[in-house]
N, C-alpha and C positions, 0 to 999 in steps of 0.2 A: 504494500500500500504506500503510495507516494505521500510524502509529508509536505505540507505547505504552511505558509505564514500569512497573517493578515496584518495590514497597517491601516489604522482607523484614525480619522481626524476627529478630535473631540470638540471642535468649535460648535458643531451641530450634534451634540451628544445624543439626544433622543433619537434622531434619525440614524445616527451611526450605530446605535445599539440595535435598531431594527435591521440594519444592513448586516451587522455582525451575526445575528440569529439566522438570517437568510443564507449568508455565506457558509455558516457551519452546516446548516441543513443540506445545502446544495453539495458541499464537499462530501458529506456522508453518503448522499445518494449516488455520487459519482465515484465512490471508492477512494476518496482522498482523505487524509487525516490532517486536521488543523493542529499543529504542535506549537505554534508561537503566535502571539497576538501582541502588537505594539500600538499603543495609543500615542498620538502626536498632537501638538497644539492645533495644527492646521495643515493644509495641503502643501505649503511651502516646505515643511519639515519631512514630508513623505519620502522624497528620494533618498535621504540619508538613512532613514529607518529601513527602507527597502534594501539598500546596499548592505547594511549590517546583517540583515536576514539572508540575503543571497550569498554572503561570505560563508555562511554555515553549510558544511557539507551535507547535513541531513535535510536541508530545505530544497525542494525541487522547484518551487515557484512561490510567488507572492501575489496576493490580491490586495489592491489598494481601494479603500472605501472612504468616501467623504463627499463634501459639497463645496463648490466654489459658487457662491450666490452672486447674483447681479447686484452691483453696488452703484454708487453715484458717479464713480470714476472708472477709468479703464484698468485699474489695478488688478482686478480679478481676471480680466482677459489676458493681460501680460503674464500674470502669475500662472494661469492655466496653461499657456503655451510653454512656459519654461518648465513646469512640472512634468507635463506630458513628454516633452523632448528629453528630459532627464530620465524618465522611466523607460523610454524606448532605448536610450543609450545604455542603461543598465542591463536591459534584456539582452542586447547584443554583446555587451562586455562579458556577461556571465553565461550566456547561452542557456538561460533559464527563463521561463515565461513569467511575465508580470501582467496580471489581469487588472484592467483599469475599471474601477467602479466608482469613479469620481463624477458626480453630477455637475454639469456646468463646463466651462465657466459661463457666466451670464444667465444661469437658470433663474427664473422668476419664482418667488416663494410659493405661488399657487401651483407650480409644476412639480414641486418636490415630492409630495406624498405619494403620487401614483408611480413614481420612478424609483423610489428607494429600494424596494425588494427586487424588481427586475434588473437594475444595474448591479446589485450585489451578486445575484445569481449569474449574470452574464460574465462578471469578472472571474468567478471560479470556473465557469464552463470554458472560458478561454484558456485557462491554465490546463484543464483536463484535455482539451483538444490538442494543445501543443505538446503535452507530454505523450500523447498517443502517436504523434508523428514519428 
């Protein structure tokens, strides 16, 4: 059974806990074992936490879960691009899948509730698909 990690942004704690539950359920359904969970302040800290997990030989992949909500400035958009680029780079550096379950950037608060569980499931499903390759 492949072992994976989760990195969760605590800025939207309630939604992240719902994502966490969905990711755990999806992992179990797909025959993956969640062996590490790291909470970070927000999406900006996610790449460092992912790298720390990918350095572990027992971790086959990492799912990232969080929200980059639409704000009054372009900060979230810029941060979202930087975070996603960093996650792609880590995936290529370690040759281990990183499933992205980060809503946004630019998501409106009214769009969040219906996307929390599907994004979390999709992040874990992406890991499972890439491990099967």
